[in-house]
C-alpha positions in Angstrom: 109.0 96.3 116.2 109.3 96.1 112.4 112.2 94.3 110.9 114.3 96.2 108.4 116.9 95.1 106.0 119.6 97.3 104.6 121.7 96.6 101.5 124.2 99.0 99.9 125.7 98.5 96.5 128.1 100.6 94.4 128.5 100.9 90.7 130.2 103.2 88.2 127.9 105.2 86.0 129.7 104.7 82.7 127.2 106.9 80.8 128.4 110.0 82.6 132.0 109.9 81.7 134.0 113.1 82.0 136.6 114.3 79.6 139.4 112.7 81.6 137.7 109.3 81.1 136.5 109.0 84.8 132.9 108.5 85.7 131.0 109.0 89.0 130.5 106.1 91.4 127.0 105.8 92.7 125.6 104.1 95.8 122.4 102.2 95.7 120.7 102.1 99.2 117.9 99.5 99.6 115.8 99.3 102.7 113.0 96.6 102.6 113.0 96.7 98.8 112.8 100.5 98.4 115.8 101.9 96.7 117.5 105.3 96.3 120.6 106.0 94.3 123.0 108.8 94.7 126.6 109.8 93.6 129.1 109.4 96.4 131.5 112.1 95.1 134.2 109.8 93.8 135.3 109.4 90.2 137.2 106.5 88.7 137.9 104.9 85.3 134.9 102.7 84.7 136.9 99.7 83.5 139.1 99.7 86.6 137.0 101.2 89.4 136.4 97.9 91.3 140.1 97.2 91.4 141.0 100.7 92.5 142.0 100.6 96.2 141.1 104.3 96.7 137.7 103.7 95.3 137.2 100.5 97.4 138.3 102.4 100.6 135.9 105.3 99.8 133.0 102.9 99.1 133.7 101.1 102.4 133.7 104.4 104.3 130.4 105.4 102.7 128.9 102.0 103.5 130.1 102.2 107.1 128.6 105.6 107.6 125.3 104.5 106.1 125.2 101.5 108.5 125.9 103.8 111.4 123.0 106.1 110.4 120.8 103.0 110.0 121.7 101.7 113.5 121.1 105.1 115.0 117.7 105.4 113.4 116.7 102.0 114.7 118.0 102.8 118.2 115.8 105.9 118.3 112.8 104.3 116.8 112.8 106.7 113.9 111.3 105.9 110.5 113.8 104.2 108.1 113.6 104.7 104.4 116.4 105.0 101.8 115.7 108.7 101.4 116.0 109.3 105.2 119.3 107.5 105.3 120.6 109.4 102.2 119.4 112.8 103.5 121.1 112.3 106.8 124.3 111.0 105.1 124.4 114.0 102.8 123.6 116.6 105.5 126.0 115.0 108.0 123.6 115.5 110.8 121.2 113.6 112.9 117.6 113.6 111.8 115.0 115.1 114.1 111.7 113.2 113.9 108.8 114.6 115.8 106.6 112.0 117.3 102.8 112.7 117.6 103.0 113.1 121.4 105.8 115.8 121.1 103.7 117.8 118.6 100.6 117.6 120.8 102.6 118.6 123.9 104.2 121.5 122.1 100.7 122.6 120.8 99.3 122.5 124.3 102.1 124.5 125.8 101.7 127.2 123.1 97.9 127.2 123.7 98.3 127.6 127.4 100.8 130.4 127.0 98.5 132.3 124.8 95.6 132.5 127.4 
């Protein structure tokens, strides 16, 4: 089995400030050196976001959920990439990955039914 590493970092995107002075917080998900960034849906003042307890709690919740998804993917033997983790996180669902054997069996069943 391959060994995977997961790192999650958060940062405030200062260049995307809104009129109220807040900016979006982004997560950077890194799996084996591959990275994907995405906004987590939380806004904070860039100069104070790392001290804001609401922002910290929100980031911890996001990181916790990403780690749950990561563990679930490993447990089921599914491919693990940053984009897979982020897609599942965003959709709030479990990913269905078809293995070659499942595809073949499905094809054979369909072929036999058509005879």
